[in-house]
GUZA-409500 format. One record per residue (C-alpha): residue number from 0; residue in three letters; chain; x, y negated, z negated. Coordinates in nm, 3 decimals. Each point is the difference from the previous one (the first is absolute). Last residue first. Layout:
BEGIN
REC, NUM, ALA, A, X, Y, Z
...
% end
This chain:
BEGIN
REC, 367, TYR, A, 0.062, 2.214, 3.173
REC, 366, ARG, A, 0.101, -0.267, -0.250
REC, 365, PHE, A, -0.273, -0.231, 0.128
REC, 364, THR, A, -0.010, -0.375, 0.048
REC, 363, ALA, A, -0.313, -0.181, -0.108
REC, 362, ILE, A, -0.194, -0.304, 0.118
REC, 361, ALA, A, -0.309, -0.140, -0.167
REC, 360, ASP, A, -0.333, -0.174, 0.062
REC, 359, ALA, A, 0.057, -0.009, 0.376
REC, 358, SER, A, -0.099, -0.318, 0.185
REC, 357, TRP, A, 0.365, -0.111, 0.006
REC, 356, GLU, A, 0.179, -0.326, -0.075
REC, 355, TRP, A, 0.060, 0.039, -0.371
REC, 354, ALA, A, 0.253, -0.251, -0.136
REC, 353, ASP, A, 0.033, 0.016, -0.376
REC, 352, TRP, A, 0.102, 0.366, 0.004
REC, 351, THR, A, -0.055, 0.264, -0.268
REC, 350, ARG, A, 0.215, 0.308, -0.047
REC, 349, VAL, A, -0.056, 0.345, -0.151
REC, 348, ALA, A, 0.280, 0.258, -0.006
REC, 347, GLY, A, -0.044, 0.377, -0.016
REC, 346, ARG, A, 0.072, 0.192, -0.318
REC, 345, THR, A, -0.277, 0.260, 0.045
REC, 344, ARG, A, -0.217, -0.154, -0.274
REC, 343, ALA, A, 0.067, -0.351, 0.132
REC, 342, THR, A, -0.127, 0.094, 0.346
REC, 341, ALA, A, -0.303, 0.175, -0.151
REC, 340, LEU, A, -0.088, -0.302, -0.214
REC, 339, VAL, A, 0.045, -0.252, 0.283
REC, 338, ALA, A, -0.195, 0.213, 0.250
REC, 337, GLU, A, -0.295, 0.057, -0.234
REC, 336, ASP, A, -0.016, -0.368, -0.093
REC, 335, ALA, A, 0.018, -0.098, 0.369
REC, 334, LEU, A, -0.278, 0.246, 0.082
REC, 333, ALA, A, -0.222, -0.156, -0.268
REC, 332, SER, A, 0.069, -0.352, 0.128
REC, 331, ALA, A, -0.037, 0.091, 0.367
REC, 330, ASP, A, -0.346, 0.156, -0.031
REC, 329, PRO, A, -0.188, -0.292, 0.155
REC, 328, SER, A, 0.272, -0.079, 0.261
REC, 327, SER, A, 0.178, -0.337, -0.015
REC, 326, LEU, A, 0.286, -0.005, -0.248
REC, 325, ARG, A, 0.138, -0.351, 0.050
REC, 324, ARG, A, -0.162, -0.109, -0.325
REC, 323, GLY, A, 0.266, 0.203, -0.179
REC, 322, ASP, A, 0.260, -0.271, 0.067
REC, 321, ARG, A, 0.335, 0.178, -0.019
REC, 320, PRO, A, -0.095, 0.192, 0.313
REC, 319, LEU, A, 0.091, 0.368, -0.034
REC, 318, TYR, A, 0.300, 0.211, 0.105
REC, 317, LEU, A, 0.044, 0.362, -0.110
REC, 316, THR, A, 0.348, 0.154, 0.021
REC, 315, ASP, A, 0.105, 0.367, 0.020
REC, 314, VAL, A, -0.348, 0.147, 0.026
REC, 313, ARG, A, -0.002, 0.379, 0.047
REC, 312, GLY, A, -0.080, 0.111, -0.356
REC, 311, GLU, A, -0.323, 0.175, 0.101
REC, 310, GLY, A, -0.208, -0.254, -0.193
REC, 309, ALA, A, 0.187, -0.273, 0.182
REC, 308, ALA, A, -0.091, 0.160, 0.332
REC, 307, GLN, A, -0.369, -0.006, -0.093
REC, 306, ALA, A, 0.019, -0.364, -0.109
REC, 305, ILE, A, 0.188, -0.089, 0.320
REC, 304, GLU, A, -0.260, 0.173, 0.218
REC, 303, ALA, A, -0.277, -0.196, -0.172
REC, 302, LEU, A, 0.204, -0.321, 0.028
REC, 301, ASP, A, 0.059, 0.037, 0.375
REC, 300, PHE, A, 0.310, -0.189, 0.116
REC, 299, SER, A, 0.220, 0.311, -0.007
REC, 298, GLY, A, 0.354, 0.132, -0.020
REC, 297, ARG, A, 0.265, 0.206, 0.177
REC, 296, GLY, A, -0.210, 0.025, 0.319
REC, 295, ASN, A, 0.215, -0.232, 0.210
REC, 294, HIS, A, -0.238, -0.295, -0.046
REC, 293, ALA, A, 0.025, 0.045, -0.377
REC, 292, GLN, A, 0.380, 0.010, 0.011
REC, 291, THR, A, 0.020, -0.311, 0.217
REC, 290, LEU, A, -0.247, -0.183, -0.224
REC, 289, ALA, A, 0.204, 0.085, -0.309
REC, 288, ARG, A, 0.325, -0.123, 0.158
REC, 287, GLU, A, -0.161, -0.324, 0.117
REC, 286, ALA, A, -0.161, -0.053, -0.341
REC, 285, GLU, A, 0.332, 0.043, -0.180
REC, 284, ASP, A, 0.162, -0.260, 0.224
REC, 283, LYS, A, -0.289, -0.243, -0.062
REC, 282, GLU, A, 0.006, 0.065, -0.374
REC, 281, ALA, A, 0.375, -0.071, -0.007
REC, 280, ALA, A, -0.053, -0.327, 0.189
REC, 279, ALA, A, -0.274, -0.104, -0.242
REC, 278, SER, A, 0.220, 0.083, -0.298
REC, 277, ARG, A, 0.293, -0.196, 0.147
REC, 276, ALA, A, -0.222, -0.304, 0.057
REC, 275, GLY, A, -0.149, 0.025, -0.348
REC, 274, LEU, A, 0.323, 0.054, -0.191
REC, 273, ARG, A, 0.044, -0.365, -0.085
REC, 272, LYS, A, -0.361, -0.051, -0.109
REC, 271, TRP, A, 0.024, 0.338, -0.171
REC, 270, ALA, A, 0.286, -0.120, -0.220
REC, 269, GLU, A, -0.178, -0.325, -0.089
REC, 268, SER, A, -0.307, 0.188, -0.124
REC, 267, ARG, A, 0.201, 0.249, -0.204
REC, 266, LEU, A, 0.213, -0.278, -0.153
REC, 265, ALA, A, -0.318, -0.191, -0.092
REC, 264, ASP, A, -0.136, 0.316, -0.161
REC, 263, PRO, A, 0.318, 0.045, -0.201
REC, 262, THR, A, -0.022, -0.354, -0.135
REC, 261, THR, A, 0.270, -0.251, 0.088
REC, 260, HIS, A, 0.169, -0.147, -0.308
REC, 259, GLU, A, 0.354, 0.121, 0.066
REC, 258, PRO, A, -0.040, 0.004, 0.379
REC, 257, ASN, A, 0.215, -0.308, 0.073
REC, 256, GLY, A, -0.067, -0.091, 0.361
REC, 255, ALA, A, -0.025, 0.174, 0.336
REC, 254, ILE, A, -0.184, 0.325, 0.060
REC, 253, VAL, A, 0.274, 0.110, 0.240
REC, 252, GLU, A, -0.026, 0.102, 0.365
REC, 251, ASP, A, 0.232, 0.262, 0.154
REC, 250, HIS, A, -0.150, 0.292, -0.189
REC, 249, ILE, A, 0.252, 0.233, -0.160
REC, 248, VAL, A, -0.021, 0.355, 0.136
REC, 247, PRO, A, 0.336, 0.180, -0.047
REC, 246, TYR, A, 0.072, -0.034, -0.374
REC, 245, PRO, A, 0.381, -0.043, -0.013
REC, 244, CYS, A, -0.026, -0.355, -0.146
REC, 243, VAL, A, 0.306, -0.220, 0.069
REC, 242, SER, A, -0.083, -0.149, 0.342
REC, 241, ARG, A, -0.375, -0.026, -0.057
REC, 240, PHE, A, 0.063, -0.172, -0.334
REC, 239, THR, A, 0.238, -0.252, 0.156
REC, 238, SER, A, -0.247, -0.101, 0.272
REC, 237, LEU, A, -0.297, -0.012, -0.237
REC, 236, TYR, A, 0.151, -0.199, -0.288
REC, 235, GLU, A, -0.024, -0.336, 0.178
REC, 234, ALA, A, -0.380, 0.014, 0.001
REC, 233, VAL, A, -0.042, -0.013, -0.376
REC, 232, SER, A, -0.152, 0.331, -0.097
REC, 231, ALA, A, -0.277, 0.249, 0.084
REC, 230, LEU, A, 0.155, 0.279, 0.208
REC, 229, VAL, A, -0.225, 0.238, 0.193
REC, 228, LEU, A, 0.103, 0.366, 0.012
REC, 227, PRO, A, -0.138, 0.215, 0.281
REC, 226, GLN, A, -0.085, 0.369, -0.059
REC, 225, SER, A, 0.220, 0.216, 0.225
REC, 224, ARG, A, 0.202, 0.155, -0.283
REC, 223, ALA, A, 0.335, 0.169, 0.072
REC, 222, THR, A, 0.196, -0.233, -0.227
REC, 221, GLY, A, -0.153, 0.125, -0.323
REC, 220, LEU, A, -0.232, -0.215, -0.208
REC, 219, GLU, A, 0.197, -0.019, -0.326
REC, 218, ALA, A, 0.344, 0.008, 0.164
REC, 217, ALA, A, -0.105, -0.259, 0.258
REC, 216, VAL, A, -0.132, -0.228, -0.275
REC, 215, ALA, A, 0.326, 0.046, -0.195
REC, 214, GLU, A, 0.213, -0.086, 0.303
REC, 213, GLY, A, -0.206, -0.309, 0.072
REC, 212, VAL, A, 0.001, -0.123, -0.361
REC, 211, ALA, A, 0.378, 0.038, -0.033
REC, 210, ARG, A, 0.056, -0.157, 0.342
REC, 209, LEU, A, -0.227, -0.293, -0.080
REC, 208, PHE, A, 0.187, -0.067, -0.326
REC, 207, LYS, A, 0.344, 0.024, 0.163
REC, 206, GLU, A, -0.121, -0.231, 0.278
REC, 205, THR, A, -0.118, -0.249, -0.261
REC, 204, LEU, A, 0.336, 0.019, -0.176
REC, 203, MET, A, 0.189, -0.067, 0.323
REC, 202, THR, A, -0.227, -0.290, 0.095
REC, 201, ASP, A, 0.035, -0.154, -0.347
REC, 200, ALA, A, 0.378, 0.023, 0.021
REC, 199, GLU, A, 0.000, -0.165, 0.343
REC, 198, ASP, A, -0.223, -0.282, -0.122
REC, 197, ALA, A, 0.217, -0.058, -0.307
REC, 196, GLY, A, 0.308, -0.039, 0.213
REC, 195, GLY, A, 0.256, 0.265, 0.089
REC, 194, HIS, A, 0.298, 0.091, -0.214
REC, 193, GLY, A, -0.002, -0.327, -0.187
REC, 192, HIS, A, 0.182, -0.332, 0.005
REC, 191, PHE, A, 0.083, -0.238, -0.279
REC, 190, ALA, A, 0.211, -0.318, 0.014
REC, 189, ALA, A, 0.186, -0.094, -0.316
REC, 188, GLN, A, 0.079, -0.337, -0.157
REC, 187, GLY, A, 0.283, -0.083, -0.240
REC, 186, GLY, A, 0.114, -0.284, 0.224
REC, 185, GLY, A, 0.117, 0.245, 0.263
REC, 184, ILE, A, -0.192, 0.229, 0.239
REC, 183, SER, A, 0.041, 0.316, -0.202
REC, 182, ARG, A, -0.158, 0.313, 0.143
REC, 181, HIS, A, -0.305, 0.178, -0.122
REC, 180, GLN, A, -0.162, 0.341, 0.033
REC, 179, LEU, A, -0.369, 0.073, -0.034
REC, 178, GLN, A, -0.190, 0.327, -0.025
REC, 177, PRO, A, -0.350, -0.133, -0.053
REC, 176, GLU, A, -0.146, 0.159, -0.314
REC, 175, PRO, A, -0.170, 0.330, 0.069
REC, 174, LEU, A, -0.380, 0.033, 0.000
REC, 173, GLU, A, -0.107, 0.228, -0.280
REC, 172, GLY, A, -0.112, 0.336, 0.129
REC, 171, ILE, A, -0.003, 0.052, 0.377
REC, 170, VAL, A, -0.232, 0.294, 0.055
REC, 169, GLU, A, -0.225, -0.017, -0.307
REC, 168, GLU, A, 0.020, -0.380, 0.013
REC, 167, PHE, A, -0.154, -0.006, 0.348
REC, 166, ASP, A, -0.318, 0.181, -0.104
REC, 165, ASN, A, -0.172, 0.330, -0.076
REC, 164, PRO, A, 0.255, 0.214, 0.183
REC, 163, ILE, A, -0.149, 0.297, 0.194
REC, 162, ARG, A, 0.105, 0.337, -0.143
REC, 161, GLY, A, -0.355, 0.098, -0.095
REC, 160, GLN, A, -0.225, -0.305, 0.002
REC, 159, PRO, A, -0.320, 0.204, 0.011
REC, 158, LEU, A, -0.228, -0.102, 0.287
REC, 157, GLN, A, -0.250, -0.285, -0.012
REC, 156, VAL, A, -0.329, 0.096, 0.165
REC, 155, ILE, A, -0.179, -0.177, 0.285
REC, 154, THR, A, -0.335, 0.080, 0.155
REC, 153, ASN, A, -0.212, -0.093, 0.301
REC, 152, ARG, A, 0.222, -0.003, 0.308
REC, 151, THR, A, 0.236, 0.236, -0.178
REC, 150, ALA, A, 0.278, -0.101, -0.235
REC, 149, ASP, A, 0.286, 0.157, -0.195
REC, 148, PHE, A, 0.170, -0.266, -0.210
REC, 147, LEU, A, 0.354, -0.083, -0.110
REC, 146, ARG, A, 0.071, -0.278, -0.252
REC, 145, VAL, A, 0.323, -0.196, -0.057
REC, 144, SER, A, -0.006, -0.303, -0.231
REC, 143, ASN, A, 0.215, -0.295, -0.103
REC, 142, LYS, A, 0.231, -0.010, 0.302
REC, 141, SER, A, -0.294, 0.047, 0.234
REC, 140, LEU, A, -0.132, 0.298, 0.193
REC, 139, ALA, A, -0.356, 0.120, 0.045
REC, 138, LEU, A, 0.050, 0.320, 0.203
REC, 137, VAL, A, -0.314, 0.115, 0.180
REC, 136, TYR, A, -0.020, 0.358, 0.127
REC, 135, ALA, A, -0.244, 0.074, 0.277
REC, 134, ARG, A, -0.284, 0.238, 0.073
REC, 133, GLY, A, -0.241, 0.019, 0.293
REC, 132, SER, A, -0.036, 0.374, 0.021
REC, 131, ASN, A, -0.083, 0.255, -0.269
REC, 130, GLU, A, -0.374, -0.061, -0.009
REC, 129, VAL, A, -0.143, -0.032, -0.351
REC, 128, VAL, A, -0.133, -0.356, -0.010
REC, 127, PRO, A, -0.090, -0.030, 0.369
REC, 126, VAL, A, -0.179, 0.339, -0.033
REC, 125, VAL, A, -0.225, -0.132, -0.279
REC, 124, PRO, A, -0.300, -0.081, 0.225
REC, 123, ARG, A, 0.012, 0.349, 0.163
REC, 122, VAL, A, -0.042, 0.189, -0.327
REC, 121, HIS, A, -0.372, 0.074, -0.032
REC, 120, PHE, A, 0.026, 0.323, -0.200
REC, 119, HIS, A, -0.127, 0.309, 0.179
REC, 118, GLU, A, -0.321, 0.208, 0.006
REC, 117, GLY, A, -0.204, -0.309, -0.062
REC, 116, VAL, A, -0.110, -0.281, -0.229
REC, 115, VAL, A, 0.114, -0.349, 0.098
REC, 114, VAL, A, -0.036, -0.321, -0.203
REC, 113, THR, A, 0.100, -0.332, 0.157
REC, 112, ASP, A, 0.034, -0.366, -0.103
REC, 111, ALA, A, 0.265, -0.108, 0.253
REC, 110, VAL, A, 0.372, 0.008, -0.071
REC, 109, GLU, A, 0.277, -0.260, -0.028
REC, 108, ILE, A, 0.351, 0.136, -0.035
REC, 107, PRO, A, 0.237, 0.008, -0.298
REC, 106, ILE, A, -0.140, 0.319, -0.159
REC, 105, ARG, A, -0.133, 0.077, -0.348
REC, 104, ASN, A, -0.039, 0.377, -0.014
REC, 103, ALA, A, -0.246, 0.219, -0.188
REC, 102, SER, A, 0.048, 0.377, 0.038
REC, 101, HIS, A, -0.257, 0.261, -0.098
REC, 100, PHE, A, 0.002, 0.378, -0.004
REC, 99, GLY, A, -0.182, 0.287, -0.174
REC, 98, ALA, A, -0.295, -0.006, 0.239
REC, 97, ALA, A, 0.069, -0.284, 0.241
REC, 96, ALA, A, 0.088, -0.369, -0.024
REC, 95, PHE, A, 0.222, -0.243, 0.193
REC, 94, VAL, A, 0.001, -0.362, -0.113
REC, 93, VAL, A, 0.128, -0.287, 0.214
REC, 92, LEU, A, 0.041, -0.353, -0.134
REC, 91, GLY, A, 0.087, -0.313, 0.197
REC, 90, ARG, A, 0.197, -0.322, -0.015
REC, 89, SER, A, 0.179, 0.077, -0.327
REC, 88, GLN, A, -0.158, 0.035, -0.342
REC, 87, GLN, A, 0.062, -0.063, -0.368
REC, 86, ARG, A, -0.315, -0.165, -0.137
REC, 85, TRP, A, -0.201, 0.306, 0.103
REC, 84, TYR, A, 0.216, 0.232, -0.212
REC, 83, THR, A, -0.037, -0.215, -0.311
REC, 82, SER, A, -0.380, 0.006, 0.033
REC, 81, ASP, A, -0.015, 0.381, -0.003
REC, 80, SER, A, -0.378, 0.053, 0.021
REC, 79, CYS, A, -0.009, 0.089, 0.370
REC, 78, LEU, A, 0.309, 0.220, -0.020
REC, 77, ALA, A, -0.179, 0.266, -0.205
REC, 76, ARG, A, -0.238, 0.058, 0.289
REC, 75, VAL, A, 0.292, 0.123, 0.210
REC, 74, PRO, A, 0.086, 0.274, -0.250
REC, 73, SER, A, -0.373, 0.087, -0.023
REC, 72, LEU, A, -0.054, 0.034, 0.378
REC, 71, VAL, A, 0.100, 0.354, 0.096
REC, 70, ASP, A, -0.104, 0.176, -0.322
REC, 69, GLU, A, -0.314, -0.214, -0.013
REC, 68, VAL, A, -0.105, 0.125, 0.341
REC, 67, ALA, A, 0.061, 0.359, -0.111
REC, 66, ALA, A, -0.217, -0.051, -0.309
REC, 65, ASP, A, -0.278, -0.160, 0.204
REC, 64, SER, A, 0.010, 0.297, 0.236
REC, 63, LEU, A, 0.167, -0.026, 0.340
REC, 62, GLY, A, -0.207, 0.077, 0.311
REC, 61, GLU, A, 0.159, -0.241, 0.249
REC, 60, GLU, A, -0.301, -0.228, -0.052
REC, 59, ARG, A, 0.101, -0.007, -0.367
REC, 58, LEU, A, 0.342, -0.120, 0.110
REC, 57, ARG, A, -0.163, -0.272, 0.210
REC, 56, SER, A, -0.201, -0.134, -0.295
REC, 55, ALA, A, 0.301, 0.003, -0.230
REC, 54, ALA, A, 0.211, -0.182, 0.260
REC, 53, THR, A, -0.258, -0.277, 0.039
REC, 52, LYS, A, -0.024, -0.047, -0.377
REC, 51, LEU, A, 0.380, -0.001, -0.026
REC, 50, GLN, A, 0.021, -0.264, 0.274
REC, 49, ALA, A, -0.217, -0.234, -0.209
REC, 48, ALA, A, 0.236, 0.038, -0.297
REC, 47, LEU, A, 0.300, -0.052, 0.229
REC, 46, ILE, A, -0.146, -0.327, 0.127
REC, 45, ALA, A, -0.081, -0.112, -0.355
REC, 44, ALA, A, 0.363, 0.053, -0.103
REC, 43, SER, A, 0.110, -0.217, 0.293
REC, 42, ALA, A, -0.245, -0.278, -0.096
REC, 41, ASP, A, 0.110, 0.003, -0.363
REC, 40, ALA, A, 0.368, -0.024, 0.090
REC, 39, SER, A, -0.042, -0.268, 0.268
REC, 38, THR, A, 0.200, -0.281, -0.162
REC, 37, SER, A, 0.231, 0.235, -0.193
REC, 36, GLY, A, 0.322, -0.022, 0.195
REC, 35, VAL, A, 0.091, 0.149, 0.337
REC, 34, GLU, A, -0.333, 0.062, 0.165
REC, 33, THR, A, -0.210, 0.311, 0.057
REC, 32, PRO, A, -0.202, 0.159, 0.282
REC, 31, VAL, A, -0.101, 0.355, -0.100
REC, 30, TYR, A, 0.051, 0.308, 0.218
REC, 29, PHE, A, -0.148, 0.320, -0.148
REC, 28, THR, A, 0.067, 0.348, 0.139
REC, 27, VAL, A, -0.202, 0.308, -0.096
REC, 26, LYS, A, 0.088, 0.356, 0.100
REC, 25, PRO, A, -0.247, 0.286, 0.025
REC, 24, GLY, A, 0.101, 0.354, -0.101
REC, 23, PRO, A, 0.288, 0.234, 0.074
REC, 22, SER, A, 0.363, -0.099, -0.063
REC, 21, GLY, A, 0.214, -0.118, 0.293
REC, 20, ASP, A, -0.073, -0.364, -0.075
REC, 19, ALA, A, 0.169, 0.045, -0.336
REC, 18, GLU, A, 0.331, 0.077, 0.174
REC, 17, VAL, A, -0.027, -0.301, 0.230
REC, 16, VAL, A, -0.080, -0.226, -0.296
REC, 15, THR, A, 0.296, 0.144, -0.191
REC, 14, ASP, A, 0.229, -0.064, 0.297
REC, 13, PHE, A, -0.126, -0.358, 0.020
REC, 12, ALA, A, 0.141, -0.095, -0.338
REC, 11, LEU, A, -0.101, -0.366, 0.033
REC, 10, THR, A, 0.247, -0.207, -0.202
REC, 9, ASP, A, -0.217, -0.251, -0.181
REC, 8, VAL, A, 0.018, -0.372, 0.072
REC, 7, ILE, A, -0.087, -0.252, -0.272
REC, 6, GLY, A, -0.024, -0.343, 0.156
REC, 5, GLN, A, 0.150, -0.073, 0.340
REC, 4, PRO, A, 0.165, -0.293, -0.179
REC, 3, ASP, A, 0.209, 0.254, -0.197
REC, 2, ASN, A, -0.050, 0.298, -0.236
REC, 1, THR, A, 0.108, 0.339, 0.131
REC, 0, MET, A, -0.127, 0.352, -0.080
% end
């Protein structure tokens, strides 16, 4: 769990949701609009209370007894009266419930007021939160503070410091006195000169600091990573840092300025502004490869076929529009849930794209 201007964000353990989805019996999914802060706490709790009534009615229509309905819904019902919980929210809340299972998750994306009862959990809206693409590291670097973050488009988490120095003093220690020599010039006076001026000494010490941070960051992350690292620092640090840090994917545009008092969410937002063009280009390249495979019979544009193939373990990567409103066919939402869950269960990858230029509801590439 993290606490920042995104509000309280829970780590969604999607694997447990996928596992619970495989159990028999109806599944209930609640999406509740919330706000960071307490201004809409009562309204959000009231939305969930109304959704519980709807869910209870639908579960009874599925043939469940009152006792079985209560078994599914009672853990969720307990949330409605927890005033402290509702004052500590993010931008949306998703709750998954089934017999013997429930999972409430505060998520940093806006959601619509929705309750779904069906054979599967309604997971498509949370794919942008759990997908394993679109990640970046953000290094907030100043002489007084060094912080490393792992960020997605929607979330940001500070990583353990590990071997990374906390600040300039940890690397340099006390600044040395200028090493001055003097020569007599007569009259009892002396002229002083140093080994390099103050500016040169400061440059050397700064480079030593940046090198120590860069090498430690590379050691912590591993130099074979492909996840980009965005530097947040004064602009003049970027060139030196890129030259002394062994990490191979350092973005060529800095989040300029002193980052000491910049919030994590602001760092996340600024990082994705700078990565946007690269992300769009990467999505375009990925789309071209996926389309070629699908056209050559190694994939599909048909969501029903994709859901069936996912259930058979044949889907390598499933692509969906990031905006769920782009799903056009009447049964697309349920099929998308089925495809996402089956793909995740068989260790396939799920991606969402901002740009979606096709009439198809989904694209998938197949393993065989």
